[in-house]
C-alpha positions in Angstrom: 123.3 103.1 105.7 122.5 106.7 106.4 119.5 106.3 108.6 119.0 109.5 110.6 115.5 109.3 112.2 112.5 107.2 113.0 109.0 108.2 111.9 106.1 106.6 113.8 102.6 107.3 115.2 102.7 108.7 118.7 100.9 105.6 120.0 103.8 103.3 118.9 106.0 103.2 122.0 103.1 102.8 124.4 102.2 99.4 122.9 103.0 96.2 124.8 101.7 92.7 124.2 99.1 92.1 126.9 97.7 88.5 127.0 95.1 89.7 129.5 93.6 92.2 127.1 94.2 90.2 123.9 90.9 89.1 122.3 92.3 87.0 119.5 95.6 85.2 119.6 98.2 86.1 116.9 99.3 82.4 117.1 96.4 81.0 115.1 94.6 81.2 111.7 97.3 82.4 109.4 100.6 81.5 107.8 103.5 82.0 110.2 106.8 82.4 108.4 110.1 81.5 110.0 113.4 82.9 109.0 116.3 80.6 108.1 118.4 81.1 111.2 115.5 80.6 113.6 114.3 77.5 111.6 117.7 75.8 111.9 117.9 76.8 115.6 114.6 75.0 116.3 115.4 72.0 114.2 118.8 71.6 116.0 117.5 72.7 119.4 119.0 71.0 122.5 115.5 71.1 124.0 113.9 67.8 122.9 110.3 69.0 122.8 111.1 72.1 120.8 113.1 70.0 118.3 110.4 67.4 118.0 107.7 70.0 117.3 110.0 71.8 114.8 110.7 68.6 112.9 107.1 67.7 112.6 105.4 71.0 112.0 107.9 73.3 110.3 108.0 73.1 106.5 110.7 74.7 104.3 109.3 76.8 101.5 110.9 75.9 98.2 109.9 79.1 96.6 111.0 81.5 99.3 112.4 84.8 97.9 114.4 85.6 101.1 115.8 84.1 104.2 113.1 85.8 106.2 110.5 83.6 104.4 112.6 80.4 104.5 110.0 78.2 106.2 106.5 78.2 107.6 104.8 76.7 110.6 102.0 74.3 109.7 98.9 74.8 111.8 97.2 72.1 113.9 93.6 71.0 113.1 92.2 73.8 115.3 94.4 76.2 113.3 96.6 77.1 116.2 100.4 77.1 116.3 101.9 73.7 117.5 104.2 75.6 119.8 101.3 76.7 122.0 100.8 74.6 125.1 97.5 73.6 126.7 97.4 77.0 128.4 97.8 78.6 125.0 101.2 79.9 126.0 104.3 79.8 123.7 106.6 77.0 124.6 109.5 78.7 122.8 109.2 81.7 125.1 108.8 79.5 128.2 111.7 77.2 127.4 114.1 79.3 125.4 113.2 82.8 126.2 111.7 85.6 124.0 115.0 86.2 122.3 114.5 82.8 120.6 111.4 83.9 118.7 111.5 84.1 114.9 111.7 87.5 113.3 108.0 87.3 112.4 106.8 86.5 115.9 109.2 89.0 117.5 108.0 91.7 115.2 104.2 91.3 115.1 102.1 93.5 115.3 104.8 96.0 114.4 105.3 97.0 110.8 108.8 98.2 110.2 110.2 99.7 107.0 113.8 100.8 106.3 114.5 103.6 103.8 117.9 105.1 103.0 117.6 107.9 105.6 114.8 106.9 107.9 113.0 104.0 109.5 109.2 103.9 109.8 107.3 102.0 112.4 103.6 101.4 113.0 101.2 98.8 114.2 98.9 96.6 112.2 95.3 96.6 113.4 94.9 92.8 113.1 96.1 92.8 116.7 93.2 93.6 119.0 95.4 95.2 121.6 97.0 97.5 119.0 93.6 98.2 117.5 92.2 99.4 120.9 95.3 101.5 121.5 95.6 103.2 118.1 92.0 103.8 117.2 90.2 105.0 120.4 91.6 108.5 120.4 88.9 110.9 119.3 91.5 113.6 118.5 93.0 111.4 115.8 96.4 109.8 115.1 99.4 112.0 115.1 103.0 111.2 114.0 106.4 112.0 115.5 110.1 111.9 114.5 112.9 110.6 116.7 116.6 110.1 116.3 117.5 106.6 115.0 119.2 104.7 117.8 118.0 101.2 117.4 119.2 98.0 115.8 116.8 96.2 113.4 118.6 92.9 113.9 116.1 90.2 114.9 113.1 92.1 113.4 111.2 91.4 110.2 111.3 94.6 108.2 110.7 95.7 104.6 113.9 97.0 102.9 113.0 100.1 100.9 116.6 101.2 100.4 116.5 100.1 96.7 113.9 102.8 96.0 115.5 106.0 94.6 115.6 109.1 96.7 113.4 110.9 94.2 110.7 108.2 94.3 110.8 108.2 98.1 110.3 111.9 98.3 107.4 111.7 95.8 105.8 108.9 97.8 106.1 110.7 101.1 104.5 113.8 99.7 101.6 111.8 98.2 101.1 109.9 101.5 101.1 113.2 103.5 98.4 114.5 101.2 96.4 111.3 101.6 96.6 111.4 105.4 95.6 115.1 105.4 92.6 114.3 103.3 91.6 111.4 105.6 91.9 113.6 108.7 89.8 116.4 107.3 86.5 116.1 109.1 84.6 118.6 107.0 84.1 115.7 104.6 82.2 112.5 105.2 84.4 109.4 105.3 83.3 108.2 101.8 84.2 111.7 100.4 87.7 111.4 101.9 88.2 108.0 100.3 86.9 109.4 97.0 89.2 112.5 97.2 92.2 110.2 97.7 91.3 108.5 94.5 91.0 111.9 92.8 94.5 112.7 94.1 95.9 109.5 92.5 93.9 109.7 89.3 92.8 113.4 88.9 91.7 113.0 85.3 89.4 110.1 85.9 87.9 111.3 89.2 87.3 115.0 88.8 83.9 115.1 90.5 82.1 112.9 93.0 79.1 111.3 91.3 76.1 111.0 93.5 73.8 108.9 91.3 74.1 105.5 92.9 73.6 102.2 90.9 70.5 100.3 92.0 72.7 97.2 92.2 75.1 98.7 94.8 74.2 96.1 97.4 74.3 93.3 94.8 77.9 94.1 93.9 79.1 94.4 97.5 77.4 91.1 98.3 79.0 89.4 95.3 82.4 90.7 96.3 81.9 89.4 99.9 80.8 86.0 98.6 83.9 85.8 96.4 86.0 85.8 99.6 84.6 82.3 100.4 85.0 81.0 96.8 88.3 82.5 95.7 90.2 83.7 98.8 92.0 82.0 101.6 90.2 79.1 103.2 87.7 80.0 105.9 90.1 78.2 108.2 92.3 81.3 107.9 89.4 83.7 108.7 89.6 85.5 112.0 87.3 83.8 114.4 86.0 87.2 115.5 85.2 88.1 111.9 83.3 84.8 111.4 81.1 86.0 114.3 80.6 89.4 112.7 80.0 87.8 109.3 77.3 85.4 110.5 75.4 88.2 112.1 75.6 90.2 108.8 74.5 87.2 106.7 71.6 86.5 109.0 70.3 90.0 108.8 70.3 90.2 105.0 69.4 86.5 104.5 66.2 87.0 106.4 65.0 89.4 103.6 63.8 88.6 100.2 66.5 89.1 97.6 64.5 91.7 95.8 64.3 93.7 99.1 67.9 93.5 100.3 69.2 96.5 98.4 66.5 98.9 99.7 66.9 97.5 103.2 70.7 98.0 103.1 70.3 101.7 102.1 67.6 102.4 104.7 69.6 100.8 107.5 72.7 102.7 106.5 70.8 106.0 106.3 68.8 105.6 109.6 71.3 103.7 111.8 74.8 103.9 110.5 75.1 107.6 109.4 73.9 108.9 112.9 76.3 106.5 114.5 79.2 107.8 112.4 78.6 111.3 113.8 79.7 109.9 117.2 82.1 107.2 116.3 83.4 108.0 112.9 86.8 108.9 114.3 87.4 105.1 114.8 87.2 104.6 111.0 89.2 107.8 110.3 92.0 106.5 112.6 91.9 103.1 110.9 92.3 104.6 107.5 95.1 107.0 108.6 96.9 104.1 110.1 96.2 101.9 107.0 97.7 104.6 104.7 100.8 104.9 106.9 101.4 101.2 107.5 100.5 99.8 104.0 101.4 102.9 102.1 104.2 101.2 100.3 101.5 99.8 98.0 101.4 103.4 96.6 105.1 103.7 96.3 105.5 102.7 92.6 103.4 104.8 90.3 102.3 101.9 88.1 100.7 100.2 91.2 99.0 103.2 92.7 95.6 102.8 91.1 95.4 99.1 91.9 96.5 99.9 95.5 93.7 102.5 95.7 91.1 100.0 94.3 92.1 97.6 97.1 91.6 100.3 99.6 88.2 101.3 98.2 87.2 97.7 98.1 88.0 97.1 101.7 86.1 100.3 102.6 83.0 99.0 100.7 83.2 95.6 102.4 83.4 97.3 105.8 80.3 99.3 104.8 78.4 96.1 104.1 79.4 94.5 107.4 78.8 97.7 109.5 75.2 98.0 108.1 74.6 94.3 108.8 75.8 94.5 112.4 73.9 97.8 113.0 70.7 96.4 111.6 71.1 93.3 113.8 71.8 95.2 117.0 69.8 98.4 116.2 72.9 100.3 117.1 76.7 99.8 117.3 79.1 100.3 120.2 82.7 101.3 119.8 83.6 97.8 121.0 81.6 96.2 118.1 83.3 98.6 115.6 86.8 97.8 116.9 86.0 94.1 116.7 84.9 94.4 113.1 87.9 96.5 112.1 90.5 94.2 113.7 89.0 91.0 112.4 88.5 92.4 108.9 92.1 93.5 108.6 93.3 90.1 109.8 91.0 88.3 107.3 91.2 90.4 104.2 94.4 92.5 104.1 96.9 89.5 103.8 94.8 87.7 101.2 96.4 88.8 98.0 94.7 86.0 96.0 91.3 87.3 96.9 92.2 90.9 96.0 93.3 89.9 92.5 90.1 88.0 91.9 88.0 90.9 93.3 89.8 93.5 91.2 89.2 91.4 88.1 85.5 91.4 89.0 85.6 95.2 89.3 87.2 95.6 85.9 84.7 93.2 84.3 81.7 95.0 85.8 83.2 98.4 84.9 83.4 99.4 88.5 87.0 100.5 88.5 86.2 104.1 87.4 84.9 107.1 89.3 81.2 106.1 89.1 82.0 102.5 90.0 84.1 103.4 93.0 81.4 105.8 94.2 78.9 102.9 94.0 81.0 100.9 96.4 81.9 103.6 98.9 79.1 106.1 99.0 76.8 105.9 102.0 75.4 109.4 102.2 72.3 109.5 100.0 71.4 112.8 98.3 
């Protein structure tokens, strides 16, 4: 291995897990994978309570593709980890120490990737503490390089060393351009998302179409509804997102179906757009971080357009939820926006089953071209 440096956002090393500030535990409402070594340590633990919980609640995954995904922890009925005690503290940490945590638990919310000559580190925004730390800076997210002096043993990381040096260089150049576009504040947020699409598919997305489809709200609402029908069970939804979602559904559900589209556009124009002039940097920072942390989706050329469609889809779904919350409250605070961003990333980004069904819908409805993407992401009405 020839790793020479670490690339990371400047916020990275200031992050610490803070239970006092945490607004949604990371020990609930998703699949928690356990690496092989940790799984066997728990099953054979000398601590009787840890061993008992492990034998009852850890399930080996027969289709695991690596030792890091060897097993998973089954959730209790309340969708919390069985290793949490009555005070919602981790018994593994209390009884065995933090060094006994699995790679997944020791790493979250850190996202680590190892290339041939560099390691990249960032934070995922599904952690409320990380979200507050990373997104609140009005000046934007910056990056830094440091000498590589750390051992990745004990961490869950993505191994990118199999990617050729040429492909790595091409990807880093593309990602740098994507981040530069997203940080350019002379364009509205939707224009930045569209220009990233034009960067990836220049022939198909030469110009930004401003003529919006009358059924813009209809398609966004359908795509949101599909999350209930085709995605992960609502048991895996972030509890904070369920709260945001219920408020959004109440706002639109109180209008006649024939009036919902016009109401959506009016609320976006009168409430959301002025708000973005003050707080748009929160979304800018989110998408800069998204591109950096989840950028490997764009690494292989044949996957780039599909990766972009997922990004545009999430942007459109955020639009729908932001408008709903703004209409319900008549304005939005930075706290409300951060709550929505954090809870949507936790609910949507890991759900690959939903993304595949949603992308199928986009293709069937002919929304996977420039005009279709514009109809999902455009909020500035000409």
